[in-house]
N, C-alpha and C positions, 0 to 999 in steps of 0.2 A: 496557526493555519496560515498558509501562504497568502490566501485571499479570501474575500467574503464568499466567493463561489465555492471554495473548498469547504468552508464552514457548512454550507448547504449540503454538499455531498457527504459530509461526515455524518449527517443525520440518517443517511441510508446505509451506513456501515453496520455490519452484523454486530450485535451487542457484545459478543465475546471479544471480538477484535477491538471494539471501542473501549472495552474494559482494559485490555492490554495496553493500548495507547495511552489512555488516561492515567493508568498507574505509573507508567514510566515517565510521564510528564512531571510527576511529583519530584523525580530525581534529576530530570534533564529538562529544565525549563526552556532551553533553546532548541528543542526538537521542532522541526518544521515538516508538516504534512504537505506534500506537493501535489498529490492526486489521490482520489478515491474512486469516484463514480465516473464511468466513461460510457460512450456509445461507439458503435463501430466506426463512424466517420472520424472520431478523434484520432485513430491510428493513422489515417490518411493525412490528416493535418500535421501530424508529427513526422511525416515522410516514411511511415512504415506500412507494411501490407495491412489491408483491412482484415480484421479478425471477425470470425463468426461466433467465437466463444472467448470469453475472458472473465476472470474472477472480478474484474473491475466493473463488469456489466451487472445490472440487477439480476439476481437469480430468481428461481421460482418462488421463493419465500419473500421476495421484495427487498432483500438486503444485498449489498455488495460484499464480496468476500476478500477484497484486496485493498491495500493502501500503499502508497509510496512515500518514503521518508528521505529528506535531503541528506546527502553525505558531503556536499561541497562545503568548504570552509569549516570542516569538522576534523578532528584528529582521527587517525586510523584506529587508535585505541578506543575512542568513543563509538566509532562505527562498528568495530568488532564487539564491543560490549552490548550494543543494541542487537546485533545478530545473535549473540549468545542468549540474551534476555528473551527475545521472541522465540528462539528455538526451544528453550527450556519451557516456555509457556505453551508449546505444542503447535506453533505456527510454522509454515514454510517460510524460509528466508532466502532470497536471491539477491545478489548484487548485480544490477543492470548498469551498463555503461552506454548503451545505445544512444538515445536522444540526450540524456544527461545522467551523470552518475547518481544513482539512488539505490536505496534498499527497497525491494518489493517484498512486502509482508502479506501473506495470504492464509486463509483458512485451509485446512486439509479437507478437500472436497472430492469424494469418490466419483461424483457425477461428471466432473470435469478435471481429471487428473493432469492433463497436459495444458490446460488453459493458463494463460499468463496475463 
């Protein structure tokens, strides 16, 4: 985890997403989680438009449905392998370059199909 704050956020992560992350850590011990849990104001702090919906926000069941993984200082092959792994596991995988290059991994959620 990038920081102790992220470790706290990780506890709010949906159990299936937690399982996916904890399984890949066995093969990639240098995996870095950069973000999990957010509030609307976090987007403004990052210089982005404030969001009313995001899978990084706690959902109705109390879990967050998205996590960001660091791609900086990692080979493109490792980043692609992570993308394939999470895709095969049934998660949405997006590469974001906005505030910092990262992989956005999220649960498939019909209630918020366009939330990021």
